[in-house]
DOMIPA-897390 format. One record per residue: residue in three letters; x, y, z of N, C-alpha, C in turn; residue number from 1; chain. Coordinates in steps of 0.1 Angstrom, whole numbers, always signed. Atoms other than C-alpha are relative to their C-alpha. Layout:
BEGIN
+-----+-------+-------+-------+-------+-------+-------+-------+-------+-------+-----+-------+
! res !  n.px !  n.py !  n.pz ! ca.px ! ca.py ! ca.pz !  c.px !  c.py !  c.pz !   n ! chain !
+-----+-------+-------+-------+-------+-------+-------+-------+-------+-------+-----+-------+
! ala !     X !     Y !     Z !     X !     Y !     Z !     X !     Y !     Z ! NUM !     A !
...
+-----+-------+-------+-------+-------+-------+-------+-------+-------+-------+-----+-------+
END
This chain:
BEGIN
+-----+-------+-------+-------+-------+-------+-------+-------+-------+-------+-----+-------+
! res !  n.px !  n.py !  n.pz ! ca.px ! ca.py ! ca.pz !  c.px !  c.py !  c.pz !   n ! chain !
+-----+-------+-------+-------+-------+-------+-------+-------+-------+-------+-----+-------+
! met !    +8 !   -13 !    +2 !    +0 !    +1 !    -2 !    +9 !   +12 !    +1 !   1 !     A !
! ser !    -7 !   -12 !    -1 !   +13 !   +35 !    -7 !    -8 !   +13 !    +0 !   2 !     A !
! val !    +8 !   -13 !    -4 !    +2 !   +71 !    +3 !    +1 !    +9 !   -15 !   3 !     A !
! arg !    +1 !   -10 !   +13 !    -8 !   +94 !   -27 !    -1 !   +13 !    +4 !   4 !     A !
! arg !    +0 !   -13 !    -6 !   -14 !  +124 !    -8 !    -6 !    +1 !   +14 !   5 !     A !
! val !    +5 !    -2 !   -15 !   -21 !  +139 !   +27 !    -5 !   +14 !    -1 !   6 !     A !
! val !    +8 !   -14 !    +2 !   -45 !  +168 !   +28 !    -6 !    +4 !   +16 !   7 !     A !
! pro !    +5 !    -6 !   -12 !   -51 !  +188 !   +62 !   -15 !    +5 !    -3 !   8 !     A !
! asn !   +13 !    -5 !    +3 !   -89 !  +195 !   +66 !    -2 !    +9 !   +12 !   9 !     A !
! val !    +0 !   -11 !   -11 !   -95 !  +228 !   +84 !   -17 !    +2 !    +1 !  10 !     A !
! arg !   +14 !    -4 !    -1 !  -130 !  +233 !   +98 !    -3 !   +15 !    +0 !  11 !     A !
! ser !    +2 !   -13 !    +2 !  -145 !  +265 !   +88 !   -12 !    +4 !    -3 !  12 !     A !
! glu !   +14 !    -5 !    +1 !  -176 !  +285 !   +85 !    +2 !   +11 !   -12 !  13 !     A !
! ala !    -2 !   -10 !   +11 !  -160 !  +309 !   +58 !    +8 !    -6 !   -12 !  14 !     A !
! pro !    -8 !    +7 !   +10 !  -152 !  +289 !   +28 !    +4 !   +11 !   -12 !  15 !     A !
! arg !    -4 !   -10 !   +10 !  -153 !  +320 !    +4 !   +12 !    +8 !    +6 !  16 !     A !
! glu !   -10 !   -10 !    -4 !  -131 !  +341 !   +25 !   +15 !    -8 !    +2 !  17 !     A !
! ser !   -11 !    +9 !    +0 !  -107 !  +310 !   +30 !    +6 !    -1 !   -13 !  18 !     A !
! ala !    -5 !    +0 !   +13 !  -105 !  +307 !    -8 !    +5 !   +11 !    -3 !  19 !     A !
! glu !    -7 !   -13 !    +2 !   -98 !  +344 !   -11 !   +15 !    +2 !    +5 !  20 !     A !
! phe !   -13 !    -3 !    -8 !   -69 !  +343 !   +15 !    +9 !   -10 !    -5 !  21 !     A !
! tyr !   -11 !    +8 !    +5 !   -52 !  +312 !    +3 !    +2 !    +1 !   -15 !  22 !     A !
! gly !    -2 !    -3 !   +15 !   -57 !  +322 !   -33 !   +12 !   +11 !    +0 !  23 !     A !
! leu !   -11 !   -10 !    -1 !   -31 !  +351 !   -22 !   +13 !    -9 !    +0 !  24 !     A !
! leu !   -12 !    +8 !    +0 !    -6 !  +323 !   -17 !    +0 !   -11 !   -12 !  25 !     A !
! gly !    -2 !    +8 !   +14 !   -13 !  +306 !   -52 !    -8 !   -12 !    +1 !  26 !     A !
! leu !    +9 !   +12 !    +1 !   -39 !  +279 !   -42 !   -12 !    +4 !    -8 !  27 !     A !
! glu !   +13 !    -2 !    +9 !   -68 !  +275 !   -65 !   -10 !   -12 !    +4 !  28 !     A !
! glu !   +11 !   +11 !    -2 !  -102 !  +257 !   -59 !    +0 !   -11 !   -12 !  29 !     A !
! val !    +1 !   +12 !   +10 !  -102 !  +222 !   -74 !   -13 !   -10 !    +3 !  30 !     A !
! met !   +11 !    +7 !    -2 !  -132 !  +207 !   -57 !    -9 !    +8 !    +9 !  31 !     A !
! asn !   +11 !    -6 !    -9 !  -164 !  +221 !   -40 !   -11 !    -9 !    -1 !  32 !     A !
! his !   +13 !    +5 !    +0 !  -193 !  +200 !   -30 !    -9 !    +8 !   +10 !  33 !     A !
! gly !    +9 !    -7 !    -9 !  -209 !  +227 !    -9 !    +3 !    +0 !   +13 !  34 !     A !
! trp !    -2 !    +1 !   -14 !  -200 !  +213 !   +24 !   +16 !    -3 !    +3 !  35 !     A !
! ile !   -14 !    +0 !    -1 !  -162 !  +206 !   +15 !    +6 !    +7 !   -13 !  36 !     A !
! met !    -7 !    -4 !   +11 !  -140 !  +227 !    -7 !   +15 !    -3 !    +1 !  37 !     A !
! thr !   -14 !    +3 !    +0 !  -104 !  +218 !   -17 !    +8 !   +10 !    -8 !  38 !     A !
! leu !   -10 !    -7 !    +9 !   -76 !  +241 !   -29 !   +12 !    -6 !    -2 !  39 !     A !
! ala !   -13 !    +7 !    +3 !   -45 !  +230 !   -46 !    +9 !    +9 !    -8 !  40 !     A !
! ser !   -11 !    -7 !    +6 !   -13 !  +244 !   -59 !    -1 !    -6 !   -15 !  41 !     A !
! pro !    +2 !    +6 !   +15 !   -16 !  +244 !   -99 !   +13 !    -6 !    -5 !  42 !     A !
! ser !   -12 !    +5 !    +4 !   +21 !  +237 !  -101 !    +4 !   -13 !    +7 !  43 !     A !
! his !    -1 !   +11 !    -8 !   +20 !  +208 !   -74 !   -13 !    -5 !    +5 !  44 !     A !
! pro !   +13 !    +2 !    -1 !   -15 !  +195 !   -76 !    -3 !    -9 !   +14 !  45 !     A !
! ala !    +4 !    +9 !   -15 !   -10 !  +171 !   -44 !    +2 !   +10 !   +11 !  46 !     A !
! ala !    +0 !    -8 !   -12 !    -3 !  +201 !   -22 !   -14 !    +6 !    +0 !  47 !     A !
! gln !   +15 !    -5 !    +1 !   -38 !  +207 !   -11 !    -4 !    +3 !   +14 !  48 !     A !
! val !    +8 !    +0 !   -15 !   -60 !  +218 !   +20 !   -14 !    +1 !    -5 !  49 !     A !
! ser !   +16 !    +0 !    +3 !   -97 !  +213 !   +23 !    -5 !    +8 !   +12 !  50 !     A !
! phe !    +9 !    -7 !   -10 !  -122 !  +234 !   +43 !   -15 !    -6 !    +1 !  51 !     A !
! met !   +15 !    +5 !    +0 !  -155 !  +221 !   +57 !    -5 !    +2 !   +14 !  52 !     A !
! ala !    +6 !    -2 !   -12 !  -179 !  +229 !   +84 !    -4 !   -13 !    +6 !  53 !     A !
! glu !    +4 !   +13 !    -5 !  -190 !  +193 !   +88 !    +1 !   -11 !    -9 !  54 !     A !
! asp !    +0 !   +11 !   +11 !  -189 !  +161 !   +69 !   -15 !    -5 !    -4 !  55 !     A !
! leu !   +15 !    +2 !    +4 !  -220 !  +155 !   +51 !    -6 !   -14 !    +3 !  56 !     A !
! thr !    +5 !   +11 !    -2 !  -221 !  +117 !   +55 !    +5 !    -9 !   +13 !  57 !     A !
! ala !    -5 !    +7 !   -12 !  -202 !  +109 !   +87 !    -3 !    +8 !   +11 !  58 !     A !
! pro !    +5 !    -6 !   -13 !  -207 !  +116 !  +123 !   +10 !   +12 !    +5 !  59 !     A !
! val !   -10 !    -9 !    -2 !  -176 !  +139 !  +127 !    +7 !    +5 !   -13 !  60 !     A !
! ala !    -8 !    -3 !    +9 !  -154 !  +160 !  +106 !   +14 !    -5 !    +2 !  61 !     A !
! pro !   -11 !    +6 !    -2 !  -121 !  +145 !  +100 !   +11 !   +13 !    +1 !  62 !     A !
! asp !   -11 !   -12 !    +0 !   -88 !  +165 !  +108 !    +9 !    +1 !   -12 !  63 !     A !
! leu !   -10 !    +4 !   +11 !   -69 !  +149 !   +81 !    -6 !   -10 !   -10 !  64 !     A !
! ser !    +4 !   +11 !   +10 !   -73 !  +130 !   +49 !   +12 !    -5 !    -6 !  65 !     A !
! ile !   -11 !    +6 !    +6 !   -49 !  +104 !   +36 !    -5 !    -9 !   -12 !  66 !     A !
! glu !    +6 !    +5 !   +10 !   -54 !   +92 !    +1 !   +10 !   -13 !    -1 !  67 !     A !
! val !    -9 !   +11 !    +1 !   -38 !   +54 !    -3 !    -5 !    -6 !   -14 !  68 !     A !
! asp !    +5 !    +7 !   +13 !   -39 !   +32 !   -34 !    -9 !   -12 !    +2 !  69 !     A !
! asp !    +7 !    +9 !    -2 !   -56 !    +6 !   -16 !    -7 !    +1 !   +14 !  70 !     A !
! val !    +6 !    -3 !   -15 !   -81 !   +16 !   +12 !    -6 !   -13 !    +5 !  71 !     A !
! asp !    +7 !   +12 !    -7 !   -95 !   -19 !   +17 !   +12 !    -7 !    +7 !  72 !     A !
! ala !   -13 !    +4 !    -7 !   -59 !   -30 !   +26 !    +5 !    +7 !   +15 !  73 !     A !
! ala !    -1 !   -11 !   -11 !   -56 !    +1 !   +49 !   -10 !    -3 !   +12 !  74 !     A !
! tyr !   +12 !    +1 !    -8 !   -90 !    -7 !   +65 !    +6 !   -13 !    +9 !  75 !     A !
! glu !    -4 !   +13 !    -7 !   -79 !   -43 !   +74 !   +14 !    +3 !    +9 !  76 !     A !
! ala !   -12 !    -2 !    -8 !   -44 !   -32 !   +87 !    -5 !    +8 !   +13 !  77 !     A !
! val !    +4 !    -7 !   -12 !   -60 !    -7 !  +110 !    -9 !    -7 !    +9 !  78 !     A !
! arg !    +8 !    +9 !    -6 !   -87 !   -30 !  +122 !    +8 !    -9 !    +9 !  79 !     A !
! ala !   -10 !    +9 !    -7 !   -61 !   -55 !  +131 !    +6 !    +4 !   +11 !  80 !     A !
! ser !    -6 !    -6 !   -10 !   -43 !   -31 !  +150 !    -7 !    +4 !   +12 !  81 !     A !
! gly !    +9 !    -3 !   -10 !   -72 !   -25 !  +173 !    -3 !   +16 !    +1 !  82 !     A !
! ala !    +3 !   -13 !    -3 !   -74 !   +13 !  +165 !   -15 !    +1 !    -1 !  83 !     A !
! glu !   +12 !    -2 !    -1 !  -107 !   +29 !  +169 !    -6 !    +4 !   -13 !  84 !     A !
! ile !    +8 !    -6 !   +13 !  -129 !   +31 !  +137 !   -11 !    +8 !    +3 !  85 !     A !
! val !   +11 !   -10 !    -5 !  -148 !   +61 !  +140 !   -13 !    +1 !   -11 !  86 !     A !
! his !    +8 !    +0 !    +9 !  -166 !   +58 !  +106 !    +2 !   -13 !   -10 !  87 !     A !
! pro !    -1 !   +12 !    +7 !  -171 !   +24 !   +87 !    +6 !    +2 !   -14 !  88 !     A !
! leu !    -3 !    +0 !   +17 !  -156 !   +16 !   +51 !   -13 !    +0 !    -5 !  89 !     A !
! arg !   +11 !    +1 !   +11 !  -180 !   +26 !   +25 !    +3 !    +7 !   -11 !  90 !     A !
! asp !    -1 !    -8 !   +14 !  -185 !   +38 !   -10 !    -8 !   +13 !    +2 !  91 !     A !
! glu !    +8 !   -14 !    +1 !  -196 !   +76 !   -13 !    -4 !    +3 !   -14 !  92 !     A !
! glu !    +7 !    -3 !   +10 !  -216 !   +90 !   -38 !    +9 !    +6 !   -10 !  93 !     A !
! trp !    -8 !    -9 !    +6 !  -189 !  +113 !   -50 !   +14 !    -6 !    -6 !  94 !     A !
! gly !   -13 !    +8 !    +7 !  -165 !   +86 !   -62 !   +10 !    -5 !   +11 !  95 !     A !
! val !    -9 !    +4 !    -9 !  -145 !   +76 !   -31 !    -4 !   -11 !    +9 !  96 !     A !
! arg !    +2 !   +10 !   -10 !  -144 !   +45 !    -8 !   +10 !    +5 !   +13 !  97 !     A !
! arg !    -7 !    -7 !   -11 !  -133 !   +58 !   +27 !    -5 !    -8 !   +15 !  98 !     A !
! phe !    +3 !    +1 !   -15 !  -132 !   +51 !   +64 !    +7 !   +10 !    +9 !  99 !     A !
! phe !    -7 !    -9 !    -8 !  -124 !   +73 !   +94 !    +5 !   -10 !   +13 ! 100 !     A !
! val !    -8 !    +7 !   -11 !   -99 !   +60 !  +123 !    +4 !   +13 !    +9 ! 101 !     A !
! arg !    -5 !   -11 !   -10 !   -89 !   +79 !  +155 !   +15 !    -4 !    +2 ! 102 !     A !
! asp !   -13 !    +2 !    -2 !   -51 !   +82 !  +157 !    +5 !    +2 !   +14 ! 103 !     A !
! pro !    -5 !    -3 !   -13 !   -30 !   +82 !  +189 !    -2 !   +12 !    +8 ! 104 !     A !
! asn !    -1 !   -14 !    -6 !   -33 !  +118 !  +195 !   -16 !    +5 !    +0 ! 105 !     A !
! gly !   +15 !    -3 !    +1 !   -71 !  +117 !  +192 !    -6 !    +7 !   -11 ! 106 !     A !
! arg !    +3 !    -6 !   +12 !   -72 !  +131 !  +157 !    -9 !    -9 !    -8 ! 107 !     A !
! val !    +8 !    +9 !    +7 !   -97 !  +117 !  +133 !    +4 !    +1 !   -16 ! 108 !     A !
! val !    -6 !    +1 !   +14 !   -83 !  +106 !   +99 !    -9 !    -8 !    -9 ! 109 !     A !
! asn !    +7 !    +5 !    +9 !  -102 !  +101 !   +69 !    +9 !    -9 !   -11 ! 110 !     A !
! val !    -9 !    +7 !    +9 !   -84 !   +73 !   +48 !    -9 !    -5 !   -12 ! 111 !     A !
! leu !    +8 !    +2 !   +11 !   -97 !   +70 !   +12 !    +8 !    -3 !   -12 ! 112 !     A !
! ser !    -2 !    +2 !   +14 !   -93 !   +59 !   -24 !   -10 !    +4 !    -9 ! 113 !     A !
! his !   +10 !    -2 !   +11 !  -109 !   +70 !   -54 !    -4 !   -12 !    -7 ! 114 !     A !
! arg !    +7 !   +13 !    +4 !  -131 !   +44 !   -68 !    +3 !    +2 !   -18 ! 115 !     A !
! arg !    -7 !    -1 !   +14 !  -119 !   +36 !  -107 !   -14 !    -5 !    -8 ! 116 !     A !
+-----+-------+-------+-------+-------+-------+-------+-------+-------+-------+-----+-------+
END
């Protein structure tokens, strides 16, 4: 299993203002579902930050998203470790398969793969 990207998720009630501010630093909107917006560097697209007030389909908003090449393998490894699964593995309507796990620091991590 390999990591494709790591994205901090900033809780925000001000997505427009966030896009304007981070636009000053060269980031551009690459995704906006209304409840989550992601900005990325045009020259380094894996350099991203997301803003959300809440997660539309999960009980909590994650602190961090990690995209992996095999989310099923990641899920099995995390489950076998005994870590707390916060949100079960599932397919989302916007094309990702994901689960949430709590890390040793209490942070909620969204682990995902894009479905093909």
